[in-house]
C-alpha positions in Angstrom: -51.7 30.8 -30.5 -51.8 27.4 -28.8 -54.9 25.7 -27.4 -55.8 25.7 -23.8 -58.4 24.1 -21.7 -60.1 27.1 -20.1 -61.5 26.8 -16.6 -61.7 28.7 -13.4 -61.1 28.3 -9.7 -64.6 26.9 -9.0 -65.0 24.4 -11.9 -64.8 20.6 -11.7 -61.7 18.5 -12.4 -60.4 18.2 -16.0 -60.2 14.8 -17.7 -56.6 14.4 -18.9 -57.8 13.7 -22.4 -59.4 17.2 -22.5 -56.1 19.0 -21.8 -54.6 20.0 -25.2 -51.2 18.7 -26.1 -49.1 21.0 -28.2 -45.5 21.2 -29.6 -42.9 22.7 -27.4 -42.1 25.3 -30.0 -45.7 26.5 -29.9 -45.8 26.3 -26.1 -42.6 28.3 -25.8 -43.8 31.1 -28.2 -47.2 31.5 -26.7 -46.0 31.4 -23.1 -43.3 34.0 -23.9 -46.0 36.3 -25.3 -48.5 35.8 -22.5 -46.0 36.2 -19.7 -44.9 39.5 -21.1 -48.4 40.7 -20.2 -48.7 41.4 -16.4 -52.3 40.0 -16.4 -50.8 36.5 -16.7 -48.7 34.5 -14.4 -47.9 30.8 -13.8 -49.7 28.9 -11.0 -47.7 25.8 -11.8 -45.5 24.1 -14.4 -44.4 20.5 -13.9 -43.6 17.2 -15.6 -44.9 13.6 -15.0 -43.8 10.3 -16.5 -46.7 9.0 -18.6 -46.8 5.7 -20.6 -43.1 5.7 -21.7 -42.9 9.5 -22.2 -42.7 12.7 -20.2 -45.7 15.0 -20.2 -45.4 18.6 -19.1 -48.4 20.5 -17.7 -48.8 24.3 -17.3 -51.5 26.1 -15.3 -51.5 29.7 -16.5 -53.6 32.3 -14.6 -55.4 35.1 -16.4 -55.8 37.5 -13.6 -58.0 39.9 -15.6 -60.5 37.3 -16.8 -60.4 35.1 -13.7 -59.6 32.1 -15.9 -57.2 29.2 -15.5 -55.6 28.1 -18.8 -54.3 24.6 -18.8 -52.1 23.0 -21.6 -49.4 20.4 -22.0 -46.7 19.1 -24.3 -44.8 15.8 -24.3 -41.4 14.4 -25.1 -40.0 10.8 -25.2 -39.0 9.7 -21.8 -35.3 9.2 -22.8 -35.2 12.2 -25.1 -32.1 14.2 -24.0 -32.6 17.1 -26.5 -32.3 20.3 -24.6 -35.5 22.4 -24.5 -35.0 26.2 -25.0 -35.3 27.8 -21.6 -38.1 30.2 -20.8 -36.3 31.5 -17.7 -34.0 34.0 -19.6 -37.2 35.7 -21.0 -39.3 35.3 -17.9 -37.6 34.7 -14.5 -40.9 33.5 -12.9 -40.4 30.2 -14.8 -37.0 29.6 -13.1 -38.0 27.5 -10.1 -40.3 25.3 -12.2 -37.5 24.6 -14.8 -35.0 23.9 -12.0 -37.4 21.5 -10.4 -38.1 19.6 -13.6 -34.4 19.4 -14.4 -33.5 18.2 -11.0 -36.2 15.5 -10.8 -35.9 14.1 -14.3 -32.7 15.2 -15.9 -34.5 17.4 -18.4 -32.1 19.9 -19.9 -33.1 23.5 -20.6 -30.8 25.2 -23.1 -29.8 28.7 -22.0 -31.2 28.5 -18.5 -29.3 30.9 -16.3 -28.5 29.8 -12.7 -28.8 26.1 -13.5 -28.7 24.8 -9.9 -30.6 22.3 -7.8 -33.8 23.5 -6.2 -34.7 21.1 -3.4 -32.5 18.0 -3.5 -35.4 15.5 -3.4 -34.7 11.9 -2.5 -35.6 10.7 -5.9 -33.6 13.3 -7.9 -32.0 12.2 -11.2 -28.5 13.2 -10.2 -27.8 11.5 -6.8 -24.3 12.9 -6.8 -25.6 16.5 -6.2 -26.0 17.4 -2.6 -25.9 20.3 -0.2 -22.2 19.5 0.4 -21.3 20.4 -3.1 -23.9 23.2 -3.8 -22.3 25.6 -6.3 -22.5 28.9 -4.5 -21.9 32.0 -6.6 -18.5 33.7 -6.0 -17.0 37.0 -6.7 -13.4 38.1 -6.5 -12.0 41.4 -5.4 -9.7 42.7 -2.8 -12.4 44.6 -0.9 -15.0 41.8 -1.1 -15.7 39.2 1.6 -18.3 36.5 2.1 -20.6 36.1 5.1 -22.4 32.9 5.7 -25.6 32.7 7.8 -27.1 29.3 8.6 -28.0 26.7 7.6 -28.7 26.1 11.3 -30.5 29.1 12.9 -31.5 30.0 16.5 -34.9 29.0 17.7 -36.8 26.2 16.0 -37.0 27.3 12.4 -36.0 25.0 9.6 -32.5 25.1 8.0 -31.5 27.3 5.1 -28.2 28.9 4.1 -27.7 32.6 3.2 -24.4 33.5 1.6 -23.7 37.2 1.3 -21.0 38.8 -0.9 -20.3 42.2 0.7 -18.2 45.3 0.1 -17.7 46.3 3.6 -21.1 46.4 5.1 -22.9 46.8 1.8 -24.5 43.6 0.4 -23.7 43.2 -3.3 -25.3 39.8 -3.7 -27.3 37.3 -1.6 -27.7 33.7 -2.5 -30.3 31.6 -0.7 -29.8 27.8 -0.7 -32.6 25.5 0.6 -33.3 21.8 0.4 -31.5 20.8 3.6 -34.5 18.8 4.9 -36.5 17.5 2.0 -39.3 15.4 3.4 -40.8 13.7 0.3 -44.2 15.2 1.0 -45.5 15.2 -2.6 -44.3 11.6 -3.0 -46.1 10.5 0.2 -49.5 11.5 -1.3 -48.9 8.8 -3.9 -48.2 6.0 -1.5 -51.5 6.0 0.5 -55.1 5.8 -0.4 -56.1 6.9 3.1 -57.9 10.2 2.5 -57.6 11.2 6.2 -53.9 10.6 6.1 -53.6 12.7 3.0 -55.5 15.6 4.7 -53.2 15.4 7.7 -50.2 15.4 5.3 -51.5 18.6 3.6 -51.6 20.3 6.9 -47.9 19.6 7.5 -46.6 21.2 4.2 -46.0 24.4 6.2 -47.0 24.4 9.9 -47.8 28.1 10.0 -50.1 27.7 6.9 -51.9 24.5 7.9 -55.3 25.9 7.1 -54.2 27.4 3.7 -52.5 24.2 2.5 -55.3 21.9 3.8 -57.9 24.1 2.1 -56.0 24.0 -1.2 -55.7 20.2 -1.1 -59.4 19.7 -0.1 -60.5 22.1 -2.9 -58.6 19.9 -5.4 -60.1 16.7 -3.9 -63.7 18.0 -3.9 -63.4 18.9 -7.5 -62.4 15.3 -8.2 -65.4 13.9 -6.3 -67.9 16.3 -7.9 -69.9 16.6 -4.7 -71.6 19.8 -3.8 -71.0 21.3 -0.3 -73.2 23.6 1.8 -72.5 27.3 1.7 -72.0 27.3 5.4 -69.0 25.0 5.0 -67.5 27.6 2.7 -68.1 30.3 5.3 -66.5 28.3 8.1 -63.4 27.6 6.0 -63.1 31.3 5.2 -63.3 32.1 8.9 -60.5 29.6 9.6 -58.3 31.1 6.8 -58.8 34.6 8.0 -58.0 33.6 11.6 -54.8 32.1 10.4 -54.1 35.3 8.4 -54.6 37.4 11.5 -52.5 35.2 13.8 -49.5 35.1 11.5 -49.6 38.7 10.4 -49.8 39.8 14.0 -46.8 37.5 14.8 -44.8 39.1 12.0 -45.7 42.6 13.3 -44.3 41.6 16.7 -41.2 40.0 15.2 -40.4 43.2 13.2 -40.9 45.3 16.2 -38.6 43.1 18.2 -35.8 43.3 15.6 -35.6 47.0 16.2 -36.0 46.7 20.0 -39.5 48.1 20.0 -40.4 45.9 22.9 -43.8 47.3 23.7 -45.0 46.4 20.1 -43.3 43.0 20.3 -44.9 42.0 23.6 -48.3 43.4 22.7 -48.3 41.4 19.4 -47.1 38.3 21.1 -50.1 38.5 23.5 -52.6 39.2 20.6 -51.2 36.4 18.5 -51.6 34.0 21.4 -55.2 35.2 21.8 -55.8 34.6 18.1 -54.5 31.0 18.0 -56.1 30.2 21.3 -59.4 31.2 19.7 -58.7 28.7 16.9 -57.9 26.1 19.6 -61.1 26.7 21.4 -63.0 26.1 18.1 -61.2 22.9 16.9 -58.8 21.8 19.6 -55.6 22.8 17.8 -54.0 26.3 17.8 -53.0 26.1 14.1 -56.3 24.8 12.9 -55.2 21.2 12.2 -58.2 18.9 11.9 -60.5 21.8 11.0 -60.5 21.5 7.2 -61.8 18.2 5.9 -63.5 17.0 2.6 -67.2 17.6 2.2 -67.8 18.4 5.9 -66.3 19.1 9.3 -65.8 17.6 12.6 -66.1 21.0 14.3 -69.3 22.7 13.0 -70.0 26.1 14.5 -72.6 26.5 17.1 -74.0 29.6 18.7 -71.6 29.6 21.6 -68.5 29.1 19.5 -69.6 31.7 17.0 -70.2 34.3 19.8 -66.8 33.4 21.3 -64.9 33.9 18.0 -66.7 37.2 17.3 -66.0 38.5 20.8 -62.3 37.6 20.7 -61.7 38.9 17.2 -63.4 42.2 18.1 -61.1 42.6 21.1 -58.0 41.6 19.1 -58.9 44.1 16.4 -59.3 46.9 18.9 -56.0 46.3 20.7 -54.1 45.6 17.5 -55.3 48.9 16.0 -53.7 50.7 18.9 -50.4 48.9 18.2 -50.7 49.9 14.5 -51.1 53.6 15.4 -48.0 53.4 17.6 -45.9 51.8 14.9 -46.9 54.4 12.3 -45.8 57.2 14.6 -42.6 55.6 16.0 -39.5 57.5 14.7 -37.3 54.5 15.5 -39.3 52.1 13.4 -39.8 54.6 10.5 -36.1 55.3 10.4 -35.2 51.6 10.0 -38.2 50.4 7.9 -38.7 53.2 5.3 -36.6 53.0 2.2 -35.1 49.7 3.3 -35.3 46.5 1.3 -37.0 47.9 -1.7 -38.4 45.5 -4.4 -40.1 47.3 -7.3 -43.3 46.3 -9.0 -41.5 45.4 -12.2 -39.1 43.1 -10.2 -42.0 41.4 -8.4 -43.9 40.9 -11.6 -40.8 39.4 -13.4 -40.2 37.0 -10.5 -43.8 35.9 -10.2 -44.1 37.4 -6.7 -47.3 36.8 -4.7 -49.0 37.7 -1.5 -48.6 40.7 0.7 -45.0 41.1 -0.4 -46.2 41.6 -4.0 -49.0 43.9 -3.0 -46.6 46.1 -1.0 -44.7 46.6 -4.3 -47.8 47.7 -6.1 -48.5 44.4 -7.8 -52.2 43.7 -7.1 -52.0 40.0 -7.1 -54.6 38.4 -4.8 -56.6 35.2 -5.6 -59.5 36.5 -3.5 -60.0 39.1 -6.3 -58.6 37.5 -9.4 -59.6 33.9 -9.0 -62.2 33.8 -6.2 -63.5 30.6 -4.6 -66.0 29.9 -1.9 -67.3 32.9 -0.1 -65.0 35.2 -2.2 -66.9 34.0 -5.3 -70.3 34.4 -3.6 -70.6 36.6 -0.5 -67.5 38.8 -0.1 -66.2 41.2 -2.7 -62.6 41.5 -1.6 -60.6 44.7 -2.1 -56.8 44.1 -1.9 -54.6 46.3 0.3 -52.0 47.8 -2.1 -48.9 49.9 -1.3 -46.4 51.0 -3.9 -43.1 51.7 -2.0 -42.0 48.1 -1.9 -39.9 48.5 1.3 -40.1 46.9 4.7 -42.5 49.6 5.9 -44.9 48.9 3.0 -44.9 45.2 3.7 -45.6 45.9 7.3 -48.5 48.3 6.5 -50.1 45.8 4.2 -50.1 43.3 7.0 -51.5 45.8 9.4 -54.5 46.7 7.2 -55.1 43.0 6.3 -55.4 42.1 10.0 -58.2 44.6 10.4 -59.8 43.6 7.2 -59.7 39.9 8.2 -61.4 40.8 11.5 -64.2 42.5 9.6 -64.7 39.4 7.3 -64.8 37.0 10.2 -67.5 39.2 11.9 -69.5 39.4 8.7 -69.4 35.7 8.0 -70.3 34.7 11.6 -73.2 37.2 11.6 -74.5 35.4 8.5 -74.3 32.1 10.3 -76.1 33.4 13.4 -78.9 35.0 11.2 -79.4 31.8 9.2 -79.1 29.2 11.9 -80.0 30.9 15.2 -82.9 28.5 15.6 -81.8 25.7 13.2 -79.1 23.1 13.2 -75.8 23.7 11.4 -76.1 22.1 7.9 -72.4 21.0 7.8 -72.2 17.3 8.0 -69.3 15.0 9.0 -66.4 14.6 6.6 -66.5 12.0 3.8 -63.2 10.3 3.3 -64.5 7.6 0.9 -66.0 9.5 -2.0 -64.3 8.1 -5.2 -62.1 10.4 -7.3 -62.6 10.9 -11.0 -60.1 8.7 -12.9 -57.4 10.1 -15.3 -58.1 13.6 -14.3 -56.4 16.8 -13.1 -57.7 19.2 -10.5 -56.3 22.1 -8.6 -56.9 24.1 -5.4 -55.9 27.8 -5.5 -56.2 29.6 -2.2 -54.9 33.0 -1.0 -53.2 32.0 2.2 -51.7 34.6 4.6 -48.4 34.5 2.6 -50.1 34.5 -0.7 -50.9 32.2 -3.5 -51.1 28.5 -2.4 -51.6 25.9 -5.1 -52.2 22.1 -5.0 -52.5 20.2 -8.2 -53.7 16.6 -8.1 -53.5 14.1 -11.0 -55.3 10.7 -10.8 -54.6 7.5 -12.6 -57.0 5.2 -14.5 -58.1 3.6 -11.2 -58.9 7.0 -9.6 -55.9 6.9 -7.2 -53.7 10.0 -6.7 -50.8 9.5 -9.2 -49.2 12.8 -8.4 -49.6 15.8 -6.1 -47.7 19.0 -7.0 -47.6 21.8 -4.4 -46.6 25.4 -4.8 -46.2 27.3 -1.5 -46.4 31.1 -1.7 -42.7 31.3 -0.7 -41.4 29.7 -3.9 -41.0 32.9 -6.0 -40.6 35.3 -3.1 -37.3 33.9 -1.9 -35.7 35.5 -4.9 -37.5 38.8 -4.1 -35.9 38.7 -0.7 -32.4 38.3 -2.3 -33.1 41.3 -4.5 -34.3 43.3 -1.4 -30.9 43.0 0.2 -28.9 44.3 -2.8 -27.3 47.6 -1.8 -28.4 47.4 1.8 -26.3 47.0 4.9 -25.9 43.5 6.1 -27.3 44.6 9.5 -30.6 45.2 7.6 -30.9 41.5 6.7 -33.0 40.5 9.8 -35.7 43.1 9.2 -35.8 42.4 5.5 -36.0 38.7 6.1 -38.8 39.2 8.7 -40.7 41.5 6.4 -41.1 38.6 3.9 -41.2 35.8 6.5 -40.9 33.0 4.0 -41.3 29.3 4.6 -38.3 26.9 4.5 -40.5 23.8 4.8 -43.0 25.1 2.2 -40.0 25.0 -0.1 -38.4 21.8 1.0 -41.3 19.5 0.1 
């Protein structure tokens, strides 16, 4: 057994000297053993150049004990010895090993599917590009390929989907991303302006602005060591749950639209607009940009704003519940959604699946339960919505129940605010963008966004500057789950399978 620094999702930053450094052989053996147990999964695994060598960090989550296990190993910077790959044993490691290989030229012996992940601007092999991406091919007289993308209708980001089909049946789907790599992680290292860093975190994925901002700010506040008022935790939770409601309602409408259930689509579009307009009335931005800031807020709740949010959320919940009942009783929707795009629990666990997609397959993975922070560590005992069928309908039903649950959480948190501060000023102060960060330390923010597990890891140098920021969007592992969901299905089912996951292109193309 190797050594770990054991912490949790509420503890302070970790000095780099306190993170154990082990041999790769011991790292490999121990991680193989732990990842075979479903109570463990990787939050992040990455490498950083450090004083003429390469140091690898792993954040392993113990979902049963609510612990975060942090360890590391190191190699010489120019050591070209191939490391035995963990991917063949545990596919959830795959995107991490691909990222490390692409960035730094590290070789992993025996890694299946050794392909670029994102095509970052500073990748080791500048000769690799989307123009020569090595798509998988199959030969056979009855087989044909269908290409979708990379340019799509509407305003979504680019991504390529290549299907290998036998007639209408999909045998294999390969998803290629990285068409619009933005250098987001690198940009955190190039500025000391904390406000700019906060704005940057909000842009990782536009539909998850609150989730990514919260994860980054959690990491920053652990590095400053400053306490924050409980009311600030409650307001951040309200913002997160409003974001969850808005996007899950939007997904409900999109799925309804894909099977021409126009009543459900139009109703959800109206309710989604009402939800994001509520956020806009609170902070001036429909997606919550500007709302999450370090140590304080520029938009503290007052009695009028709290009453407005409670009133709007209650109405949204009432009207959405009617839509939900209609969906559950619609023969057209049930015929298309049930038994379509199935991903099993074992497949989700192997891939490291997260969020509502994992919970729809029976994998009870939810940071609000396993690694609580803020109000979920203090005021709210969250109970995850779990389905076992793993199909499009299950993923929709998890969304439906979570919307109603989020509405109840918002009402409960705002009721606490009104009880405590009915006749007293809100204790939330203005943001602090100047608090110094602990030097030579590692911190992380783990937040359950509406898509699932969102992770920001921040490493500082000896001067207390951000030396690296490593981000994991909830979509990272779930893209492969989408590919599995299409196997054996008709290609005409791709739109509804795709919408039932609704993954983020820009969350991947960092």
